[in-house]
N, C-alpha and C positions, 0 to 999 in steps of 0.2 A: 839596925833596922831602918828602913826608909820612913821619912816623916809623912809621905803621901804617895799613893800609887800613881803611876803615870796617867795623865789625862789623855784619853783617846778620843779623837774626832774622826768620824768616817764620812766621806764625801761621795756623792754620786759622780762628780766630775773632778778629774785631776786638777783642772784649772782652779777650782774652788780651794783645794788644799794648798796650791801654790800661792793664792791670794792670802790665805791664813798665815803662811810662812813669811810672806813679805810684810804683813802687818806687824809681826813680831819685830822685824827690823825697824819699821817706822817707830814703834814704841821705844826701842832702844835709842834711836836718834834723838828723842826728846830730852835726853839727859844732856847736861852741859859740861861733862868731864871727859869727852873723847873716849867713850867706852870701846872696848875691844870686841869685835865680832870675829868668829872663826867660821869660815865657809867650808862646805863640803863639795867635792866634785862628783862627777858621774852624771848620768842622764837624769837621775832623780831631781836634780836642782836646776837643770838647764832652763826650764820654763820660768822658774822664779827669777833666775839671773837675767833672763831676757826682759822680763817685766821690770826689774830693777833698773836696767839700762834705759828703758823707755821712760821711766819716771825721772831719772837723772837728766836725760836729754830734753825732756819737756819742762825742766826747772821745778819739778814737784818734789824732788828729793836731793839733798846735798850730802855727798859722801864725805865732805870736809867735816861733818859732824861726828865721824867715826874714825877709829883705827881698825885695821883688818889683818887677819892672818888666815891660815887654812890648816888642814889636818895632817897632810902627808905629802911626800914627794918621792918619786922613783930615783934610785941611785943613778947619778951621772947626768941627770937632766936639769940644766939651768933654767931659771924662771921663765925666760922667753923662748925656750927651745920647744919645738913641736913635740908633743907627747907629754910634756910636763903638766903637772897639775895647775900651775899658775897660768900657763898658756891656755889651758882649757877654760879656766875661770874667765880669763880676759876675752876669749873667743865668744863666750856666752854673754858677757857683760863688758864690752870694751871700755866703759867708764872706769873700770878698775885699773886700767893701764896708768892713769894719772896717779893713782895711789902707789902703784909699784914704783913709778918714776920719782915721786916726791918723798918716798920713804915712809909713808903712813901705812903701807902694806908690808908686813914682815913675812917673807917667804920661809917655808921650811927648808932647812939645808938639804942639799942633794949629795952630800958627802956621807957615805955609810960608815960613820964613826960614832959610837955611843957617847963619847965625850963631847962631840960637836952637838949631838942631839940634846944632851943635858944642858949645855950652854944655851941652846935655843929655848928650852923650857924655862930656864932662869930669866931669860930676857922677857918672856911673856909675863912672868910673875912680877918683874920690875915695872911692867906697864899696867899693873893692876889686875892682871889675870883676865881670862876670857869671861865676858859678861853674857854673851849669847853664842851658843855652840849649835850650828846646824850639823845634822848627821843623816847619812843614809845607812842602809844595812845590806851586807853581802848575803848571797844565797846560803852561805854556810854560817851565817850569824855574826860575821866579823863587823866590827866598827873601825873606821879608817882602815889601816892594815894590821890591826891587832887581831891576829889569827886565833882560831880555836886552840885551846891547850896552853896558851900563854897566861901566866898568872895575872890576876886583876891588879896587883900592886905595881905594875910596870908603868913608868912615865914614858916620855919620848924615848924611842929606842930604834935600833936597826931591826927590821922585820925580814924574815925569809918568807917569801910569798908562797902560798899554797898553789897547787895546780888549778884548783877551782878559781882562785882569784886571778891567776895569770890567764886562764882561758877566757874569763870575762873581760879581760883587757885587750884581747887580740884585735878587736875592731879599732881601738885607739891607735895601735901601732902599725897596722897594715902588714907589709912584708918585713918590717923591722922586728927582731925578736923582743919579746916582752922581758924587761929586767926581772931578775930573780930576787932582788932586794929593794927595800925602800926604807926611808926614815919616816916614822909614824908616831902620832900621839898614841899612848897606851891608855888603858882603861882608867888608871889613876889620874892621868892628865884630863881625860874627858869628864870624869866625875867632878873635877874641880871647877868646871864651868858653872856659872851661877844659874843660868837658864839653858835648857837643852831642848831643841826642837828636832825630832826624828821623823823623817818622811819615808814612806814606802808605797810603791805603786805596782800593780800587776800581780797576776797569780804566781809568777815566779818567786815572789817574795813572801808568799803566804806561810810557808813552813817556817821561815826565819822569824816572821812576826809572831807566830804562835810560840816559838821557842823563847822569844824575848819576853813575852807578856805572860805566858801560861806554863812554860816548861820549867825544868829544874833550874835553879840559880847555880850555874856551873860554868867553868871556863870552857866547856864544850860549846857553849853559845855565849860568846863575849857580850852580845847585846843584852843578855839577861841581867847584867850588872846595872843597867839603867834603873832597875827596880830599887837599887840602893841609894838613889839620888834624892828624890823628893820634890824636884821642880822640873819635870819632864812633860813635854807636850808631844804626843804621837799623832801624826797626820797620815791618814790612810785613804785609799780608794776602796771600793767594795771588794775588788778582787784580792787585794793584799790582806783584807780583813776577813776573807772568806772562811778561814779555819778557826777563827776565834769563837 
């Protein structure tokens, strides 16, 4: 049983939610043990990442206080390759490039091999584990690329992407076919994060948000597993919260 229900904050403006997410990162950076943050990609966090870059560029935030990783990566896409998750993160926050180059950013492997995925998970554990996990939510309730129907006890694994997930990624790839597989954090991985911040914006996410917070606790909505964590902050705009 969860020790506490997710804390839900609903904002009139998306920018306010982005500021709240960035504040969580500021709080993490106050520690002196190089804590590990795991970023999420997708449009949900673009604004926060842009604000983070502005803070770093202005000298108000030092990424040297952190170590970083992320949730998932498409099969076959190297970190700096167009379309990769790392490339997207660095497009939104160019300051992260220095972390990639100096080794304080640990990319998710782009080789679709469960043994390689397990080795990545072990590496994160050796770094002390994820202290702050940012999450978005898919329209079908997936977290990272942990798709509906996959057991909650899965750690990092090779995911076969649903058609809904692949359709949502078309804009990223343009005329290039969307990969069918990815390496992803599983629900078991995500729930090991000490603090989780999940953000969702827009009416298109309202059904998934309802399923996460009010629906059955079931693998049919992977995000519902967040109710088993106990230290989750959910940041929503009014459209995403409209069905609660």
